[in-house]
C-alpha positions in Angstrom: 0.0 0.0 0.0 3.1 2.3 0.2 5.5 3.4 -2.4 8.5 3.1 0.0 8.9 1.5 3.3 12.0 2.0 5.4 12.4 -0.2 8.5 15.1 -1.8 10.6 16.0 -5.3 9.5 14.9 -6.7 12.9 11.4 -5.4 12.4 11.3 -7.5 9.2 12.3 -10.5 11.3 8.7 -11.7 11.9 8.5 -12.3 8.1 11.5 -14.6 8.1 10.9 -18.4 8.4 12.6 -18.4 11.8 10.5 -15.5 13.0 7.3 -17.2 11.7 8.0 -20.2 13.9 8.0 -17.9 17.0 4.7 -16.3 16.3 1.6 -17.8 17.8 -0.2 -20.0 15.2 -3.4 -17.9 15.4 -1.5 -14.8 14.3 0.5 -16.3 11.5 -2.2 -15.8 8.8 -2.1 -12.1 9.4 1.7 -11.9 8.6 2.6 -12.8 5.0 6.2 -14.0 4.7 8.2 -12.6 1.8 11.9 -13.2 1.5 13.6 -11.3 0.1 11.4 -8.2 0.8 9.9 -6.4 -2.1 11.9 -3.8 -4.0 10.1 -0.9 -2.3 11.2 -2.1 1.2 14.5 -0.7 2.5 16.0 -2.5 5.5 18.3 -0.6 7.7 20.6 -2.2 10.3 19.4 -0.1 13.2 17.1 2.8 14.1 17.2 6.1 12.2 18.4 9.0 14.4 20.0 12.5 14.3 23.5 11.6 15.4 25.3 12.1 12.1 28.8 13.5 11.7 27.6 17.1 11.5 25.5 16.7 14.7 28.4 15.2 16.5 30.8 17.9 15.5 28.3 20.5 16.8 27.9 18.5 20.0 31.7 18.3 20.4 31.8 22.0 20.3 28.9 22.6 22.7 30.2 20.1 25.3 33.9 20.9 24.9 34.4 22.8 28.1 32.8 20.1 30.2 34.0 16.9 28.5 37.3 17.8 26.9 39.2 18.2 30.2 38.2 14.7 31.5 40.9 12.1 32.0 41.0 9.6 29.1 39.9 7.1 28.1 36.4 8.2 28.7 33.9 5.4 29.1 30.2 6.3 28.7 27.6 3.9 30.1 24.1 4.2 28.8 21.4 2.3 30.7 17.9 1.8 29.3 15.1 -0.2 30.7 13.7 -3.7 30.5 11.2 -4.7 27.7 9.1 -7.7 27.2 11.8 -9.1 24.9 14.8 -7.9 27.0 13.9 -8.5 30.6 16.2 -7.5 33.5 16.2 -5.8 36.8 18.4 -5.5 39.9 20.4 -8.6 39.0 21.7 -7.0 35.8 22.5 -3.8 37.7 24.6 -5.7 40.2 26.3 -7.6 37.4 27.1 -4.3 35.7 28.6 -2.8 38.9 30.9 -5.8 39.3 32.1 -5.5 35.7 32.6 -1.8 35.9 34.6 -2.1 39.1 36.9 -4.6 37.2 37.6 -2.2 34.3 37.8 1.1 36.3 41.6 0.7 36.5 41.8 1.2 32.7 39.4 4.2 32.6 40.4 7.8 33.0 36.7 8.8 33.5 33.3 7.1 33.5 30.0 8.9 32.8 26.7 7.0 33.5 23.3 8.1 32.1 19.9 6.6 32.7 17.0 6.8 30.3 13.4 7.6 31.1 12.7 3.8 31.1 15.4 2.9 33.7 13.6 1.4 36.7 14.3 3.3 39.9 15.6 0.1 41.6 18.3 -0.1 38.9 19.4 3.5 39.1 19.5 3.5 42.9 21.8 0.5 43.0 24.3 2.2 40.7 24.0 5.6 42.4 24.7 4.0 45.8 27.8 2.2 44.4 29.4 5.0 42.4 28.1 8.3 43.6 31.2 8.9 45.8 33.7 7.5 43.2 35.9 10.4 41.9 36.3 8.7 38.5 32.5 8.3 38.0 29.9 11.0 37.1 26.3 10.0 37.0 23.9 12.3 35.2 20.8 12.8 37.4 18.5 14.1 34.8 18.9 17.7 35.8 20.1 20.3 33.3 20.9 19.7 29.6 21.0 16.1 28.5 24.7 15.2 27.8 23.8 12.4 25.4 25.0 14.0 22.2 28.1 15.3 24.0 28.8 11.8 25.2 28.5 10.4 21.7 31.0 13.0 20.5 33.6 12.7 23.3 33.5 9.1 24.5 36.3 6.7 23.7 34.1 3.7 24.3 30.6 2.8 25.3 28.8 0.2 27.5 25.1 0.0 26.6 22.3 -2.2 27.8 20.9 -4.5 25.1 17.3 -3.3 25.3 17.9 0.1 23.5 18.0 -0.2 19.8 18.2 3.6 19.5 21.2 4.1 21.9 23.1 1.2 20.2 22.3 2.5 16.7 23.6 6.0 17.7 26.8 4.7 19.4 27.6 2.4 16.4 27.5 5.4 14.2 30.6 6.7 15.9 32.9 3.8 14.9 34.1 3.6 18.5 34.1 0.5 20.6 30.6 -0.5 21.8 30.2 -3.1 24.5 26.8 -4.6 25.2 25.5 -6.0 28.5 22.3 -8.1 28.7 22.1 -9.4 25.1 21.7 -12.9 26.4 18.5 -11.9 28.0 17.0 -10.7 24.7 14.6 -12.8 22.6 12.8 -12.6 19.2 13.6 -9.6 17.0 15.8 -8.0 19.7 18.1 -11.0 19.7 18.2 -10.8 15.9 19.3 -7.1 16.1 22.1 -8.0 18.5 23.2 -10.8 16.2 23.4 -8.4 13.2 25.5 -5.9 15.2 27.9 -8.7 16.3 28.2 -10.0 12.8 29.2 -6.6 11.6 31.9 -6.3 14.3 30.1 -3.2 15.7 29.6 -4.5 19.2 31.2 -6.9 21.6 29.7 -8.4 24.8 30.8 -6.6 28.0 32.6 -9.1 30.2 34.4 -6.9 32.8 37.8 -8.1 31.5 38.3 -5.4 29.0 41.1 -2.8 28.9 39.1 0.3 27.9 42.3 2.0 26.6 42.5 -0.7 23.9 40.6 0.5 20.9 39.1 -1.4 18.0 37.2 -0.4 14.9 34.5 -1.3 12.4 32.6 0.3 9.6 30.3 2.8 11.3 26.6 2.4 10.7 25.3 5.0 8.3 21.6 4.1 8.1 20.1 7.5 8.2 22.1 8.8 5.2 21.5 5.5 3.3 17.7 5.8 3.9 17.7 9.4 2.8 19.5 8.4 -0.4 16.7 5.9 -1.1 14.0 8.5 -0.5 15.7 10.9 -3.0 16.0 8.2 -5.6 12.3 7.3 -5.2 11.5 11.0 -5.7 13.8 11.4 -8.6 12.0 8.5 -10.3 8.9 10.5 -10.2 10.6 13.6 -11.5 10.9 15.4 -8.1 14.0 16.7 -6.5 14.7 18.1 -3.0 17.7 20.0 -1.7 20.2 17.6 -0.2 
């Protein structure tokens, strides 16, 4: 019914043979498998977002005075919240604390951010453990959100597996991205984690890492690729837009 559909690959997962087997039988007739997808369907690796190179350059400038002086390497820890397909709670928070304690020796600075979905019981556990540690800063939700500044200035990331958006943004930077909790994900969320690992964009966080050791991969460029497909579709109809 649409001329162009742009969607993350993991949202197409229910249409794959493996995804079909995980759908309750009474719902299967409403989902028509098609592999490969039709020509008008564009599959991205992750979510579309605003954290492109221009936005990160701007954020680097805006957050320079606060983040540039920090001791390096700077590890940014982004914590989301449990979903029906990525369930976790206090247990994962305690696991994360133990792992971060093990890698602190290799960090110059650590900055931790919670999302709106982070359960209070999770944030309280981390606040209690790290609030007095001079190496660790925890954003409490007050004042400007440092998220874009973190993307621009971080040397590495640790991100909970539930957040497709935070992982997609971090993997745009080409910097090391470590994931915690991926083993707790099911269905299309597990498929998304698998696709990132196969691209070499993420690695599981084990607590044995030396954060000063860098590694690289081809950064995700989904937003630009999707925009290119939109412009091609418009051009086929004789329309143009300013790039």
